[in-house]
PDB file with SEQRES, HELIX, SHEET and CRYST1 records, atoms N, CA, C and O in Angstrom:
SEQRES   1 A   72  MET GLY THR GLN LEU ALA GLU ARG GLY ALA THR LEU HIS          
SEQRES   2 A   72  THR ILE MET LYS VAL LEU GLY HIS SER SER VAL SER MET          
SEQRES   3 A   72  ALA LEU ILE TYR ALA GLN ILE SER ASP ARG GLU VAL LEU          
SEQRES   4 A   72  ARG ASP TYR LYS ALA VAL LEU THR PRO GLY ALA THR ILE          
SEQRES   5 A   72  ALA GLY PRO ALA VAL GLU ASP LEU LYS SER GLY THR LEU          
SEQRES   6 A   72  PRO ASP GLU ALA VAL HIS TRP                                  
HELIX    1 AA1 GLY A    2  GLU A    7  1                                   6    
HELIX    2 AA2 LEU A   12  LEU A   19  1                                   8    
HELIX    3 AA3 VAL A   24  TYR A   30  1                                   7    
HELIX    4 AA4 ASP A   35  VAL A   45  1                                  11    
HELIX    5 AA5 VAL A   57  SER A   62  1                                   6    
HELIX    6 AA6 ASP A   67  ALA A   69  5                                   3    
CRYST1    1.000    1.000    1.000  90.00  90.00  90.00 P 1           1          
ATOM      1  N   MET A   1     135.868  66.462  59.784  1.00  0.00           N  
ATOM      2  CA  MET A   1     136.917  65.521  59.487  1.00  0.00           C  
ATOM      3  C   MET A   1     136.334  64.157  59.134  1.00  0.00           C  
ATOM      4  O   MET A   1     136.754  63.535  58.159  1.00  0.00           O  
ATOM      5  N   GLY A   2     135.366  63.691  59.925  1.00  0.00           N  
ATOM      6  CA  GLY A   2     134.753  62.394  59.652  1.00  0.00           C  
ATOM      7  C   GLY A   2     134.066  62.363  58.309  1.00  0.00           C  
ATOM      8  O   GLY A   2     134.163  61.377  57.578  1.00  0.00           O  
ATOM      9  N   THR A   3     133.374  63.434  57.978  1.00  0.00           N  
ATOM     10  CA  THR A   3     132.691  63.513  56.684  1.00  0.00           C  
ATOM     11  C   THR A   3     133.694  63.492  55.549  1.00  0.00           C  
ATOM     12  O   THR A   3     133.490  62.798  54.553  1.00  0.00           O  
ATOM     13  N   GLN A   4     134.775  64.244  55.685  1.00  0.00           N  
ATOM     14  CA  GLN A   4     135.799  64.274  54.635  1.00  0.00           C  
ATOM     15  C   GLN A   4     136.436  62.902  54.448  1.00  0.00           C  
ATOM     16  O   GLN A   4     136.674  62.478  53.317  1.00  0.00           O  
ATOM     17  N   LEU A   5     136.710  62.215  55.534  1.00  0.00           N  
ATOM     18  CA  LEU A   5     137.268  60.867  55.435  1.00  0.00           C  
ATOM     19  C   LEU A   5     136.291  59.929  54.726  1.00  0.00           C  
ATOM     20  O   LEU A   5     136.689  59.163  53.848  1.00  0.00           O  
ATOM     21  N   ALA A   6     135.020  59.988  55.105  1.00  0.00           N  
ATOM     22  CA  ALA A   6     134.011  59.129  54.495  1.00  0.00           C  
ATOM     23  C   ALA A   6     133.873  59.407  53.004  1.00  0.00           C  
ATOM     24  O   ALA A   6     133.759  58.476  52.207  1.00  0.00           O  
ATOM     25  N   GLU A   7     133.882  60.672  52.626  1.00  0.00           N  
ATOM     26  CA  GLU A   7     133.738  61.042  51.225  1.00  0.00           C  
ATOM     27  C   GLU A   7     134.922  60.584  50.390  1.00  0.00           C  
ATOM     28  O   GLU A   7     134.796  60.390  49.181  1.00  0.00           O  
ATOM     29  N   ARG A   8     136.055  60.413  51.023  1.00  0.00           N  
ATOM     30  CA  ARG A   8     137.251  59.975  50.296  1.00  0.00           C  
ATOM     31  C   ARG A   8     137.441  58.460  50.368  1.00  0.00           C  
ATOM     32  O   ARG A   8     138.463  57.934  49.928  1.00  0.00           O  
ATOM     33  N   GLY A   9     136.448  57.763  50.927  1.00  0.00           N  
ATOM     34  CA  GLY A   9     136.453  56.308  50.908  1.00  0.00           C  
ATOM     35  C   GLY A   9     137.066  55.626  52.118  1.00  0.00           C  
ATOM     36  O   GLY A   9     137.298  54.417  52.082  1.00  0.00           O  
ATOM     37  N   ALA A  10     137.337  56.362  53.188  1.00  0.00           N  
ATOM     38  CA  ALA A  10     137.887  55.738  54.391  1.00  0.00           C  
ATOM     39  C   ALA A  10     136.871  54.777  54.996  1.00  0.00           C  
ATOM     40  O   ALA A  10     135.666  55.021  54.948  1.00  0.00           O  
ATOM     41  N   THR A  11     137.365  53.691  55.563  1.00  0.00           N  
ATOM     42  CA  THR A  11     136.470  52.746  56.226  1.00  0.00           C  
ATOM     43  C   THR A  11     135.998  53.339  57.548  1.00  0.00           C  
ATOM     44  O   THR A  11     136.609  54.263  58.083  1.00  0.00           O  
ATOM     45  N   LEU A  12     134.908  52.797  58.061  1.00  0.00           N  
ATOM     46  CA  LEU A  12     134.381  53.265  59.336  1.00  0.00           C  
ATOM     47  C   LEU A  12     135.408  53.051  60.448  1.00  0.00           C  
ATOM     48  O   LEU A  12     135.530  53.874  61.355  1.00  0.00           O  
ATOM     49  N   HIS A  13     136.142  51.941  60.372  1.00  0.00           N  
ATOM     50  CA  HIS A  13     137.183  51.666  61.368  1.00  0.00           C  
ATOM     51  C   HIS A  13     138.234  52.774  61.369  1.00  0.00           C  
ATOM     52  O   HIS A  13     138.656  53.226  62.433  1.00  0.00           O  
ATOM     53  N   THR A  14     138.652  53.207  60.200  1.00  0.00           N  
ATOM     54  CA  THR A  14     139.639  54.290  60.103  1.00  0.00           C  
ATOM     55  C   THR A  14     139.069  55.581  60.667  1.00  0.00           C  
ATOM     56  O   THR A  14     139.749  56.299  61.401  1.00  0.00           O  
ATOM     57  N   ILE A  15     137.832  55.872  60.328  1.00  0.00           N  
ATOM     58  CA  ILE A  15     137.190  57.091  60.832  1.00  0.00           C  
ATOM     59  C   ILE A  15     137.120  57.053  62.357  1.00  0.00           C  
ATOM     60  O   ILE A  15     137.384  58.055  63.022  1.00  0.00           O  
ATOM     61  N   MET A  16     136.765  55.897  62.902  1.00  0.00           N  
ATOM     62  CA  MET A  16     136.695  55.753  64.359  1.00  0.00           C  
ATOM     63  C   MET A  16     138.058  56.017  64.995  1.00  0.00           C  
ATOM     64  O   MET A  16     138.147  56.726  65.998  1.00  0.00           O  
ATOM     65  N   LYS A  17     139.112  55.456  64.421  1.00  0.00           N  
ATOM     66  CA  LYS A  17     140.451  55.630  64.974  1.00  0.00           C  
ATOM     67  C   LYS A  17     140.896  57.089  64.912  1.00  0.00           C  
ATOM     68  O   LYS A  17     141.434  57.624  65.882  1.00  0.00           O  
ATOM     69  N   VAL A  18     140.671  57.720  63.777  1.00  0.00           N  
ATOM     70  CA  VAL A  18     141.090  59.112  63.612  1.00  0.00           C  
ATOM     71  C   VAL A  18     140.341  60.030  64.571  1.00  0.00           C  
ATOM     72  O   VAL A  18     140.921  60.955  65.140  1.00  0.00           O  
ATOM     73  N   LEU A  19     139.044  59.767  64.744  1.00  0.00           N  
ATOM     74  CA  LEU A  19     138.235  60.619  65.619  1.00  0.00           C  
ATOM     75  C   LEU A  19     138.334  60.213  67.085  1.00  0.00           C  
ATOM     76  O   LEU A  19     137.849  60.928  67.961  1.00  0.00           O  
ATOM     77  N   GLY A  20     138.962  59.062  67.358  1.00  0.00           N  
ATOM     78  CA  GLY A  20     139.119  58.616  68.737  1.00  0.00           C  
ATOM     79  C   GLY A  20     137.869  58.022  69.351  1.00  0.00           C  
ATOM     80  O   GLY A  20     137.686  58.069  70.567  1.00  0.00           O  
ATOM     81  N   HIS A  21     137.006  57.463  68.515  1.00  0.00           N  
ATOM     82  CA  HIS A  21     135.758  56.879  69.014  1.00  0.00           C  
ATOM     83  C   HIS A  21     135.913  55.390  69.261  1.00  0.00           C  
ATOM     84  O   HIS A  21     136.622  54.702  68.527  1.00  0.00           O  
ATOM     85  N   SER A  22     135.254  54.897  70.289  1.00  0.00           N  
ATOM     86  CA  SER A  22     135.290  53.462  70.572  1.00  0.00           C  
ATOM     87  C   SER A  22     134.011  52.766  70.128  1.00  0.00           C  
ATOM     88  O   SER A  22     133.957  51.537  70.096  1.00  0.00           O  
ATOM     89  N   SER A  23     132.986  53.531  69.786  1.00  0.00           N  
ATOM     90  CA  SER A  23     131.739  52.912  69.325  1.00  0.00           C  
ATOM     91  C   SER A  23     131.408  53.371  67.909  1.00  0.00           C  
ATOM     92  O   SER A  23     131.660  54.513  67.524  1.00  0.00           O  
ATOM     93  N   VAL A  24     130.838  52.445  67.152  1.00  0.00           N  
ATOM     94  CA  VAL A  24     130.438  52.750  65.782  1.00  0.00           C  
ATOM     95  C   VAL A  24     129.377  53.841  65.767  1.00  0.00           C  
ATOM     96  O   VAL A  24     129.422  54.742  64.930  1.00  0.00           O  
ATOM     97  N   SER A  25     128.423  53.764  66.688  1.00  0.00           N  
ATOM     98  CA  SER A  25     127.329  54.744  66.686  1.00  0.00           C  
ATOM     99  C   SER A  25     127.850  56.164  66.882  1.00  0.00           C  
ATOM    100  O   SER A  25     127.325  57.103  66.284  1.00  0.00           O  
ATOM    101  N   MET A  26     128.865  56.326  67.702  1.00  0.00           N  
ATOM    102  CA  MET A  26     129.422  57.664  67.907  1.00  0.00           C  
ATOM    103  C   MET A  26     130.127  58.155  66.641  1.00  0.00           C  
ATOM    104  O   MET A  26     129.978  59.314  66.254  1.00  0.00           O  
ATOM    105  N   ALA A  27     130.889  57.280  66.003  1.00  0.00           N  
ATOM    106  CA  ALA A  27     131.591  57.670  64.785  1.00  0.00           C  
ATOM    107  C   ALA A  27     130.613  58.019  63.671  1.00  0.00           C  
ATOM    108  O   ALA A  27     130.871  58.929  62.883  1.00  0.00           O  
ATOM    109  N   LEU A  28     129.486  57.300  63.597  1.00  0.00           N  
ATOM    110  CA  LEU A  28     128.507  57.572  62.541  1.00  0.00           C  
ATOM    111  C   LEU A  28     127.905  58.968  62.650  1.00  0.00           C  
ATOM    112  O   LEU A  28     127.531  59.565  61.641  1.00  0.00           O  
ATOM    113  N   ILE A  29     127.812  59.481  63.850  1.00  0.00           N  
ATOM    114  CA  ILE A  29     127.282  60.836  64.039  1.00  0.00           C  
ATOM    115  C   ILE A  29     128.141  61.851  63.296  1.00  0.00           C  
ATOM    116  O   ILE A  29     127.624  62.782  62.679  1.00  0.00           O  
ATOM    117  N   TYR A  30     129.437  61.665  63.360  1.00  0.00           N  
ATOM    118  CA  TYR A  30     130.364  62.619  62.755  1.00  0.00           C  
ATOM    119  C   TYR A  30     130.757  62.270  61.339  1.00  0.00           C  
ATOM    120  O   TYR A  30     131.313  63.108  60.629  1.00  0.00           O  
ATOM    121  N   ALA A  31     130.485  61.066  60.919  1.00  0.00           N  
ATOM    122  CA  ALA A  31     130.904  60.615  59.593  1.00  0.00           C  
ATOM    123  C   ALA A  31     129.753  60.662  58.605  1.00  0.00           C  
ATOM    124  O   ALA A  31     129.626  59.776  57.760  1.00  0.00           O  
ATOM    125  N   GLN A  32     128.924  61.670  58.698  1.00  0.00           N  
ATOM    126  CA  GLN A  32     127.805  61.810  57.777  1.00  0.00           C  
ATOM    127  C   GLN A  32     128.316  62.177  56.392  1.00  0.00           C  
ATOM    128  O   GLN A  32     129.220  62.999  56.246  1.00  0.00           O  
ATOM    129  N   ILE A  33     127.728  61.560  55.388  1.00  0.00           N  
ATOM    130  CA  ILE A  33     128.100  61.844  54.014  1.00  0.00           C  
ATOM    131  C   ILE A  33     127.408  63.137  53.581  1.00  0.00           C  
ATOM    132  O   ILE A  33     126.236  63.356  53.885  1.00  0.00           O  
ATOM    133  N   SER A  34     128.143  63.983  52.872  1.00  0.00           N  
ATOM    134  CA  SER A  34     127.587  65.274  52.450  1.00  0.00           C  
ATOM    135  C   SER A  34     126.474  65.087  51.428  1.00  0.00           C  
ATOM    136  O   SER A  34     126.363  64.032  50.804  1.00  0.00           O  
ATOM    137  N   ASP A  35     125.662  66.107  51.266  1.00  0.00           N  
ATOM    138  CA  ASP A  35     124.566  66.063  50.308  1.00  0.00           C  
ATOM    139  C   ASP A  35     125.081  65.791  48.898  1.00  0.00           C  
ATOM    140  O   ASP A  35     124.418  65.102  48.123  1.00  0.00           O  
ATOM    141  N   ARG A  36     126.233  66.314  48.561  1.00  0.00           N  
ATOM    142  CA  ARG A  36     126.819  66.117  47.234  1.00  0.00           C  
ATOM    143  C   ARG A  36     127.074  64.625  46.993  1.00  0.00           C  
ATOM    144  O   ARG A  36     126.806  64.119  45.903  1.00  0.00           O  
ATOM    145  N   GLU A  37     127.584  63.931  47.995  1.00  0.00           N  
ATOM    146  CA  GLU A  37     127.862  62.505  47.876  1.00  0.00           C  
ATOM    147  C   GLU A  37     126.569  61.695  47.815  1.00  0.00           C  
ATOM    148  O   GLU A  37     126.470  60.735  47.051  1.00  0.00           O  
ATOM    149  N   VAL A  38     125.593  62.076  48.608  1.00  0.00           N  
ATOM    150  CA  VAL A  38     124.302  61.383  48.591  1.00  0.00           C  
ATOM    151  C   VAL A  38     123.665  61.528  47.210  1.00  0.00           C  
ATOM    152  O   VAL A  38     123.143  60.560  46.657  1.00  0.00           O  
ATOM    153  N   LEU A  39     123.710  62.721  46.665  1.00  0.00           N  
ATOM    154  CA  LEU A  39     123.133  62.956  45.339  1.00  0.00           C  
ATOM    155  C   LEU A  39     123.862  62.135  44.278  1.00  0.00           C  
ATOM    156  O   LEU A  39     123.216  61.566  43.399  1.00  0.00           O  
ATOM    157  N   ARG A  40     125.183  62.061  44.339  1.00  0.00           N  
ATOM    158  CA  ARG A  40     125.960  61.276  43.376  1.00  0.00           C  
ATOM    159  C   ARG A  40     125.558  59.799  43.446  1.00  0.00           C  
ATOM    160  O   ARG A  40     125.326  59.164  42.418  1.00  0.00           O  
ATOM    161  N   ASP A  41     125.479  59.259  44.668  1.00  0.00           N  
ATOM    162  CA  ASP A  41     125.099  57.859  44.831  1.00  0.00           C  
ATOM    163  C   ASP A  41     123.665  57.612  44.373  1.00  0.00           C  
ATOM    164  O   ASP A  41     123.376  56.600  43.735  1.00  0.00           O  
ATOM    165  N   TYR A  42     122.782  58.529  44.697  1.00  0.00           N  
ATOM    166  CA  TYR A  42     121.375  58.427  44.297  1.00  0.00           C  
ATOM    167  C   TYR A  42     121.274  58.328  42.775  1.00  0.00           C  
ATOM    168  O   TYR A  42     120.550  57.484  42.248  1.00  0.00           O  
ATOM    169  N   LYS A  43     121.994  59.182  42.086  1.00  0.00           N  
ATOM    170  CA  LYS A  43     121.959  59.171  40.624  1.00  0.00           C  
ATOM    171  C   LYS A  43     122.603  57.902  40.073  1.00  0.00           C  
ATOM    172  O   LYS A  43     122.136  57.364  39.069  1.00  0.00           O  
ATOM    173  N   ALA A  44     123.664  57.417  40.711  1.00  0.00           N  
ATOM    174  CA  ALA A  44     124.340  56.206  40.252  1.00  0.00           C  
ATOM    175  C   ALA A  44     123.423  54.992  40.358  1.00  0.00           C  
ATOM    176  O   ALA A  44     123.430  54.124  39.485  1.00  0.00           O  
ATOM    177  N   VAL A  45     122.641  54.935  41.419  1.00  0.00           N  
ATOM    178  CA  VAL A  45     121.733  53.808  41.623  1.00  0.00           C  
ATOM    179  C   VAL A  45     120.574  53.849  40.637  1.00  0.00           C  
ATOM    180  O   VAL A  45     120.057  52.805  40.238  1.00  0.00           O  
ATOM    181  N   LEU A  46     120.173  55.030  40.250  1.00  0.00           N  
ATOM    182  CA  LEU A  46     119.000  55.163  39.384  1.00  0.00           C  
ATOM    183  C   LEU A  46     119.353  55.251  37.900  1.00  0.00           C  
ATOM    184  O   LEU A  46     118.625  55.871  37.126  1.00  0.00           O  
ATOM    185  N   THR A  47     120.454  54.640  37.504  1.00  0.00           N  
ATOM    186  CA  THR A  47     120.806  54.625  36.095  1.00  0.00           C  
ATOM    187  C   THR A  47     119.746  53.852  35.325  1.00  0.00           C  
ATOM    188  O   THR A  47     119.053  53.018  35.910  1.00  0.00           O  
ATOM    189  N   PRO A  48     119.602  54.105  34.035  1.00  0.00           N  
ATOM    190  CA  PRO A  48     118.605  53.378  33.254  1.00  0.00           C  
ATOM    191  C   PRO A  48     118.779  51.867  33.391  1.00  0.00           C  
ATOM    192  O   PRO A  48     119.886  51.348  33.248  1.00  0.00           O  
ATOM    193  N   GLY A  49     117.688  51.172  33.666  1.00  0.00           N  
ATOM    194  CA  GLY A  49     117.709  49.730  33.797  1.00  0.00           C  
ATOM    195  C   GLY A  49     118.008  49.226  35.192  1.00  0.00           C  
ATOM    196  O   GLY A  49     118.035  48.016  35.418  1.00  0.00           O  
ATOM    197  N   ALA A  50     118.235  50.133  36.139  1.00  0.00           N  
ATOM    198  CA  ALA A  50     118.543  49.728  37.512  1.00  0.00           C  
ATOM    199  C   ALA A  50     117.332  49.063  38.146  1.00  0.00           C  
ATOM    200  O   ALA A  50     116.193  49.448  37.881  1.00  0.00           O  
ATOM    201  N   THR A  51     117.580  48.069  38.977  1.00  0.00           N  
ATOM    202  CA  THR A  51     116.519  47.398  39.709  1.00  0.00           C  
ATOM    203  C   THR A  51     116.446  48.012  41.092  1.00  0.00           C  
ATOM    204  O   THR A  51     117.403  47.930  41.863  1.00  0.00           O  
ATOM    205  N   ILE A  52     115.329  48.622  41.409  1.00  0.00           N  
ATOM    206  CA  ILE A  52     115.140  49.238  42.717  1.00  0.00           C  
ATOM    207  C   ILE A  52     113.792  48.812  43.275  1.00  0.00           C  
ATOM    208  O   ILE A  52     112.900  48.408  42.530  1.00  0.00           O  
ATOM    209  N   ALA A  53     113.654  48.908  44.597  1.00  0.00           N  
ATOM    210  CA  ALA A  53     112.406  48.542  45.248  1.00  0.00           C  
ATOM    211  C   ALA A  53     112.177  49.472  46.424  1.00  0.00           C  
ATOM    212  O   ALA A  53     113.112  50.094  46.929  1.00  0.00           O  
ATOM    213  N   GLY A  54     110.947  49.562  46.849  1.00  0.00           N  
ATOM    214  CA  GLY A  54     110.624  50.395  48.003  1.00  0.00           C  
ATOM    215  C   GLY A  54     109.325  51.131  47.785  1.00  0.00           C  
ATOM    216  O   GLY A  54     108.720  51.027  46.718  1.00  0.00           O  
ATOM    217  N   PRO A  55     108.884  51.886  48.798  1.00  0.00           N  
ATOM    218  CA  PRO A  55     107.581  52.538  48.721  1.00  0.00           C  
ATOM    219  C   PRO A  55     107.469  53.608  47.632  1.00  0.00           C  
ATOM    220  O   PRO A  55     106.368  53.888  47.159  1.00  0.00           O  
ATOM    221  N   ALA A  56     108.583  54.204  47.232  1.00  0.00           N  
ATOM    222  CA  ALA A  56     108.515  55.271  46.226  1.00  0.00           C  
ATOM    223  C   ALA A  56     109.032  54.817  44.869  1.00  0.00           C  
ATOM    224  O   ALA A  56     109.298  55.652  44.004  1.00  0.00           O  
ATOM    225  N   VAL A  57     109.179  53.516  44.664  1.00  0.00           N  
ATOM    226  CA  VAL A  57     109.802  53.020  43.440  1.00  0.00           C  
ATOM    227  C   VAL A  57     109.071  53.463  42.178  1.00  0.00           C  
ATOM    228  O   VAL A  57     109.717  53.859  41.207  1.00  0.00           O  
ATOM    229  N   GLU A  58     107.772  53.407  42.167  1.00  0.00           N  
ATOM    230  CA  GLU A  58     107.037  53.797  40.958  1.00  0.00           C  
ATOM    231  C   GLU A  58     107.194  55.288  40.667  1.00  0.00           C  
ATOM    232  O   GLU A  58     107.317  55.688  39.510  1.00  0.00           O  
ATOM    233  N   ASP A  59     107.189  56.108  41.715  1.00  0.00           N  
ATOM    234  CA  ASP A  59     107.408  57.547  41.526  1.00  0.00           C  
ATOM    235  C   ASP A  59     108.808  57.819  40.999  1.00  0.00           C  
ATOM    236  O   ASP A  59     108.996  58.673  40.132  1.00  0.00           O  
ATOM    237  N   LEU A  60     109.802  57.082  41.529  1.00  0.00           N  
ATOM    238  CA  LEU A  60     111.180  57.247  41.061  1.00  0.00           C  
ATOM    239  C   LEU A  60     111.315  56.852  39.605  1.00  0.00           C  
ATOM    240  O   LEU A  60     111.923  57.573  38.814  1.00  0.00           O  
ATOM    241  N   LYS A  61     110.747  55.705  39.245  1.00  0.00           N  
ATOM    242  CA  LYS A  61     110.861  55.215  37.873  1.00  0.00           C  
ATOM    243  C   LYS A  61     110.161  56.124  36.877  1.00  0.00           C  
ATOM    244  O   LYS A  61     110.643  56.320  35.761  1.00  0.00           O  
ATOM    245  N   SER A  62     109.035  56.673  37.275  1.00  0.00           N  
ATOM    246  CA  SER A  62     108.276  57.516  36.352  1.00  0.00           C  
ATOM    247  C   SER A  62     108.733  58.970  36.371  1.00  0.00           C  
ATOM    248  O   SER A  62     108.313  59.773  35.537  1.00  0.00           O  
ATOM    249  N   GLY A  63     109.598  59.304  37.330  1.00  0.00           N  
ATOM    250  CA  GLY A  63     110.074  60.687  37.422  1.00  0.00           C  
ATOM    251  C   GLY A  63     109.074  61.617  38.058  1.00  0.00           C  
ATOM    252  O   GLY A  63     109.171  62.833  37.891  1.00  0.00           O  
ATOM    253  N   THR A  64     108.100  61.070  38.795  1.00  0.00           N  
ATOM    254  CA  THR A  64     107.069  61.912  39.399  1.00  0.00           C  
ATOM    255  C   THR A  64     107.262  62.113  40.900  1.00  0.00           C  
ATOM    256  O   THR A  64     106.370  62.625  41.575  1.00  0.00           O  
ATOM    257  N   LEU A  65     108.416  61.717  41.423  1.00  0.00           N  
ATOM    258  CA  LEU A  65     108.677  61.940  42.838  1.00  0.00           C  
ATOM    259  C   LEU A  65     108.750  63.443  43.077  1.00  0.00           C  
ATOM    260  O   LEU A  65     109.570  64.120  42.456  1.00  0.00           O  
ATOM    261  N   PRO A  66     107.915  63.982  43.958  1.00  0.00           N  
ATOM    262  CA  PRO A  66     107.905  65.422  44.171  1.00  0.00           C  
ATOM    263  C   PRO A  66     109.235  65.913  44.732  1.00  0.00           C  
ATOM    264  O   PRO A  66     109.871  65.221  45.527  1.00  0.00           O  
ATOM    265  N   ASP A  67     109.651  67.099  44.321  1.00  0.00           N  
ATOM    266  CA  ASP A  67     110.913  67.675  44.779  1.00  0.00           C  
ATOM    267  C   ASP A  67     110.989  67.748  46.302  1.00  0.00           C  
ATOM    268  O   ASP A  67     112.057  67.562  46.885  1.00  0.00           O  
ATOM    269  N   GLU A  68     109.855  68.019  46.942  1.00  0.00           N  
ATOM    270  CA  GLU A  68     109.865  68.155  48.405  1.00  0.00           C  
ATOM    271  C   GLU A  68     110.048  66.810  49.111  1.00  0.00           C  
ATOM    272  O   GLU A  68     110.252  66.782  50.325  1.00  0.00           O  
ATOM    273  N   ALA A  69     109.981  65.705  48.381  1.00  0.00           N  
ATOM    274  CA  ALA A  69     110.173  64.388  48.985  1.00  0.00           C  
ATOM    275  C   ALA A  69     111.650  64.087  49.237  1.00  0.00           C  
ATOM    276  O   ALA A  69     111.978  63.231  50.058  1.00  0.00           O  
ATOM    277  N   VAL A  70     112.526  64.774  48.545  1.00  0.00           N  
ATOM    278  CA  VAL A  70     113.967  64.559  48.686  1.00  0.00           C  
ATOM    279  C   VAL A  70     114.623  65.900  48.974  1.00  0.00           C  
ATOM    280  O   VAL A  70     114.459  66.863  48.224  1.00  0.00           O  
ATOM    281  N   HIS A  71     115.359  65.949  50.059  1.00  0.00           N  
ATOM    282  CA  HIS A  71     116.027  67.194  50.451  1.00  0.00           C  
ATOM    283  C   HIS A  71     117.524  67.043  50.277  1.00  0.00           C  
ATOM    284  O   HIS A  71     118.150  66.287  51.020  1.00  0.00           O  
ATOM    285  N   TRP A  72     118.114  67.731  49.325  1.00  0.00           N  
ATOM    286  CA  TRP A  72     119.546  67.670  49.104  1.00  0.00           C  
ATOM    287  C   TRP A  72     120.208  68.738  49.911  1.00  0.00           C  
ATOM    288  O   TRP A  72     121.431  68.870  49.875  1.00  0.00           O  
TER     289      TRP A  72                                                      
END                                                                             
């Protein structure tokens, strides 16, 4: 339920209320975004011309990030 709410754009506060949680950390356990959503966001961020930074940035930009580095 938490994942479905998150995927449909519900706020964390709404997810907490629906699941009956009083702490954010507890709600986050159940409100994990599905692999499909993570992949969609990943692709959206890496559109041509996107500015990204981090330890794997050069591999991402060049397309040489090994498949085993990302688990969908």
